C-alpha positions as CSV (number, residue, x, y, z in Angstrom):
1,X,-0.1,-0.2,-0.2
2,X,1.4,3.2,-0.8
3,X,2.2,5.7,1.9
4,X,2.6,8.8,-0.2
5,X,-0.7,10.2,-1.9
6,X,-0.3,12.5,-5.1
7,X,-3.0,14.5,-6.8
8,X,-2.7,16.9,-9.4
9,X,-5.0,20.3,-9.5
10,X,-4.4,22.4,-12.6
11,X,-0.7,23.4,-12.1
12,X,-0.5,22.3,-8.4
13,X,0.7,19.1,-6.9
14,X,-0.7,18.2,-3.5
15,X,2.1,15.6,-2.0
16,X,0.5,13.9,1.1
17,X,2.3,11.4,3.8
18,X,-0.1,8.9,4.3
19,X,0.9,6.9,7.1
20,X,-0.9,7.8,9.8
21,X,-0.7,4.8,12.4
22,X,3.1,5.6,12.4
23,X,2.5,9.4,12.2
24,X,4.3,9.7,9.2
25,X,7.4,8.4,10.3
26,X,10.3,8.6,8.1
27,X,11.1,4.9,7.1
28,X,12.4,3.6,4.0
29,X,9.4,3.2,2.1
30,X,8.0,6.4,2.9
31,X,10.9,8.5,2.0
32,X,11.2,6.6,-1.3
33,X,8.0,7.5,-2.1
34,X,8.2,11.1,-1.3
35,X,11.6,11.1,-3.6
36,X,9.2,9.3,-6.5
37,X,6.6,12.5,-5.6
38,X,9.1,15.2,-5.9
39,X,10.7,13.8,-8.9
40,X,7.6,13.9,-10.8
41,X,6.6,17.2,-9.2
42,X,10.0,18.3,-10.9
43,X,10.1,16.9,-13.9
44,X,6.2,17.6,-15.2
45,X,6.2,20.6,-16.9
46,X,2.3,21.2,-16.4
47,X,3.4,21.5,-12.6
48,X,4.9,24.7,-10.9
49,X,3.7,24.7,-7.4
50,X,3.5,21.9,-4.7
51,X,1.4,22.3,-1.1
52,X,3.5,19.1,0.9
53,X,1.0,17.8,4.2
54,X,0.6,14.7,6.2
55,X,-2.7,12.8,7.3
56,X,-3.8,12.1,10.5
57,X,-2.5,13.5,13.8
58,X,1.0,14.7,12.4
59,X,2.6,16.4,9.6
60,X,5.5,14.0,10.1
61,X,6.8,12.5,13.2
62,X,10.8,12.3,12.0
63,X,13.1,9.3,12.2
64,X,11.3,5.9,12.2
65,X,13.0,4.6,15.3
66,X,11.5,1.0,14.9
67,X,13.3,0.8,11.8
68,X,16.4,2.0,13.3
69,X,16.4,-0.3,16.4
70,X,15.6,-3.0,13.7
71,X,18.6,-2.0,11.6
72,X,20.6,-1.5,14.4
73,X,22.2,1.9,13.7
74,X,20.5,5.3,14.6
75,X,19.2,7.9,11.7
76,X,17.2,7.5,8.9
77,X,20.1,4.9,6.7
78,X,20.9,5.4,3.3
79,X,18.2,7.4,0.9
80,X,17.0,5.0,-1.7
81,X,16.6,7.4,-4.3
82,X,17.5,11.2,-4.5
83,X,14.9,13.4,-3.3
84,X,15.3,17.1,-5.3
85,X,13.3,18.4,-2.4
86,X,15.9,17.7,-0.2
87,X,19.1,18.0,-2.3
88,X,18.2,21.1,-3.5
89,X,17.6,20.5,-7.1
90,X,14.1,21.7,-6.9
91,X,13.3,24.7,-8.7
92,X,9.6,24.6,-7.7
93,X,8.1,26.9,-4.8
94,X,6.9,24.3,-2.1
95,X,4.2,25.3,0.4
96,X,3.7,23.2,3.8
97,X,0.3,22.6,5.0
98,X,1.3,21.4,8.4
99,X,-1.8,19.2,9.8
100,X,-0.2,18.5,13.1
101,X,3.0,17.0,15.0
102,X,6.4,18.0,12.8
103,X,9.1,16.5,15.2
104,X,12.8,15.9,14.4
105,X,13.1,15.2,10.7
106,X,9.4,16.2,10.1
107,X,10.6,19.8,11.3
108,X,13.6,19.6,8.7
109,X,10.9,19.1,6.2
110,X,9.1,21.9,7.1
111,X,12.1,24.3,7.3
112,X,12.9,23.0,3.4
113,X,9.9,24.3,2.2
114,X,9.3,28.1,1.2
115,X,6.1,29.2,2.6
116,X,4.1,27.5,5.7
117,X,0.7,27.2,6.7
118,X,-0.1,25.3,10.2
119,X,-3.2,24.4,12.1
120,X,-3.5,26.0,15.4
121,X,-2.2,24.0,17.9
122,X,0.3,21.6,15.9
123,X,3.5,20.9,17.7
124,X,7.0,21.3,16.8
125,X,10.4,20.0,17.9
126,X,13.7,19.7,16.8
127,X,14.7,16.4,18.5
128,X,18.3,16.3,17.9
129,X,19.4,17.0,21.4
130,X,17.6,13.9,22.4
131,X,18.6,11.7,19.9
132,X,22.2,12.3,19.1
133,X,25.4,14.0,21.0
134,X,24.7,17.4,19.5
135,X,21.4,19.3,19.7
136,X,19.8,20.9,16.5
137,X,22.3,23.8,16.5
138,X,21.8,25.1,12.9
139,X,17.9,25.3,13.0
140,X,17.2,28.5,14.6
141,X,20.0,30.0,12.5
142,X,18.8,28.8,9.3
143,X,15.0,30.0,10.4
144,X,16.6,33.8,11.2
145,X,15.5,33.1,15.1
146,X,16.6,35.2,17.7
147,X,19.7,33.6,19.6
148,X,17.6,32.6,22.9
149,X,15.1,31.3,20.9
150,X,17.5,29.1,18.6
151,X,19.2,27.9,21.6
152,X,15.6,26.6,22.9
153,X,14.9,25.2,19.8
154,X,18.5,23.5,19.9
155,X,18.0,22.0,23.5
156,X,14.9,20.2,22.2
157,X,12.0,22.1,23.7
158,X,9.0,21.9,21.9
159,X,7.2,24.9,20.2
160,X,3.5,25.8,19.5
161,X,2.1,26.5,16.2
162,X,1.3,30.0,17.6
163,X,4.9,30.5,19.1
164,X,6.4,29.8,15.9
165,X,4.0,31.8,14.0
166,X,4.7,34.8,16.5
167,X,8.8,34.6,15.8
168,X,8.1,34.5,12.1
169,X,8.8,30.8,11.2
170,X,5.2,30.2,9.9
171,X,3.1,32.4,7.5
172,X,-0.4,31.6,8.2
173,X,-2.1,29.9,11.3
174,X,-5.2,28.5,10.6
175,X,-8.2,26.3,11.8
176,X,-8.2,22.6,10.4
177,X,-10.8,22.9,7.9
178,X,-9.0,25.8,6.4
179,X,-5.6,24.3,6.3
180,X,-5.5,23.3,2.6
181,X,-7.9,25.6,1.1
182,X,-5.4,28.3,2.8
183,X,-2.1,26.5,1.2
184,X,-4.1,26.3,-2.2
185,X,-4.8,30.2,-2.0
186,X,-1.3,30.8,-1.8
187,X,-0.5,28.5,-4.5
188,X,-2.9,30.1,-6.6
189,X,-1.4,33.6,-5.8
190,X,2.1,32.5,-6.9
191,X,0.7,31.2,-10.1
192,X,-0.7,34.6,-11.2
193,X,2.8,35.9,-10.9
194,X,5.0,36.1,-14.2
195,X,6.8,32.6,-14.5
196,X,10.2,34.1,-14.5
197,X,9.4,36.4,-11.6
198,X,8.3,33.5,-9.7
199,X,10.9,30.9,-10.2
200,X,13.8,34.0,-10.1
201,X,12.5,35.1,-6.5
202,X,12.0,31.4,-5.2
203,X,15.8,31.1,-6.2
204,X,16.9,34.2,-5.1
205,X,14.9,33.8,-1.7
206,X,16.7,30.6,-1.1
207,X,20.4,31.8,-1.9
208,X,19.4,34.5,1.0
209,X,18.9,31.6,3.9
210,X,21.5,31.9,6.7
211,X,24.2,29.3,6.6
212,X,26.5,27.7,9.0
213,X,29.9,28.8,8.4
214,X,32.5,26.0,7.7
215,X,34.6,26.4,10.4
216,X,31.8,25.9,12.9
217,X,30.3,23.0,10.5
218,X,33.9,21.1,11.2
219,X,33.5,22.3,15.2
220,X,29.7,20.6,15.4
221,X,31.2,17.3,13.2
222,X,33.6,17.0,16.0
223,X,31.0,17.6,18.8
224,X,28.8,15.0,17.1
225,X,31.5,12.4,17.7
226,X,32.4,13.8,21.4
227,X,30.6,11.3,23.9
228,X,29.6,7.9,24.4
229,X,27.7,7.0,21.1
230,X,26.0,4.0,23.1
231,X,23.7,6.5,24.1
232,X,22.3,7.0,20.7
233,X,21.1,3.6,20.4
234,X,19.9,4.1,24.3
235,X,17.8,7.1,23.5
236,X,15.9,5.2,20.9
237,X,15.4,2.0,22.8
238,X,14.1,4.0,26.1
239,X,11.7,6.0,23.8
240,X,10.3,2.5,22.0
241,X,10.3,0.6,25.3
242,X,8.5,3.8,27.2
243,X,11.1,3.8,30.0
244,X,13.6,6.6,31.2
245,X,16.7,6.4,29.5
246,X,19.9,5.2,31.2
247,X,22.6,7.5,29.5
248,X,26.4,7.2,30.0
249,X,27.7,10.5,28.9
250,X,31.6,10.4,28.0
251,X,33.5,6.9,27.6
252,X,36.1,9.1,29.9
253,X,34.8,11.6,32.2
254,X,37.5,13.5,31.5
255,X,36.2,14.3,28.1
256,X,33.4,16.2,29.3
257,X,36.0,19.2,29.9
258,X,38.4,18.5,26.8
259,X,35.8,20.1,24.5
260,X,36.9,20.4,20.5
261,X,37.5,23.9,19.5
262,X,37.7,26.1,16.7
263,X,41.6,26.7,17.1
264,X,42.1,22.9,17.7
265,X,40.6,21.7,14.8
266,X,42.3,24.7,12.8
267,X,45.7,23.1,14.0
268,X,44.8,19.8,12.6
């Protein structure tokens, strides 16, 4: 059974994740079908705008931790086929219609979209601090959020749609019955623009998104390794077993005080 539904409405393509029993968690099948849907959207000259949504109580719950535990390694695993929405080769605008929870990888899907409509009461979380050895340090920066809010986001606190609307991460906040109509209304507006204007403006706005500097990226890579990596699977096992995790922290307790730094990395 397909876990991604698509529908063409004129020049607009609806892409809907449809795995509600798993809160649209990003298992291999879902990621594969999402890639196929966005390839179709990219390659079809009749399609100009996508509306991206979920079914059930969630937009997307992020990593499928059941599959991670079965695989024995954290994270999503390899991407079966390239997804132009994720790899930056898609030159058409995508509007998120966020129907519920957008957690971890689900939040990351939202932040790749160009415009965002959410239902009131939707819940958002960058979960990296709970699942890895470094929290989601880059997401608040990419979103252009003030530093204290970016720090709150990086440390795995949850946000309501109302709060993210207030800080400018969301464009529209609507009742559930208005979610898709509002997203399609935005899509129809985009279609009234001269085609070159729409394409060029979306391209330009994407170039203007804040980025993490390369040296900070190298520091982040080092911090991703700075700790006892058995905690990665422990966090997922505890989640699956609905218990409190038993974290170890560091292989050597002294490592807590031996942080990698920009200076030490520059010397290598």
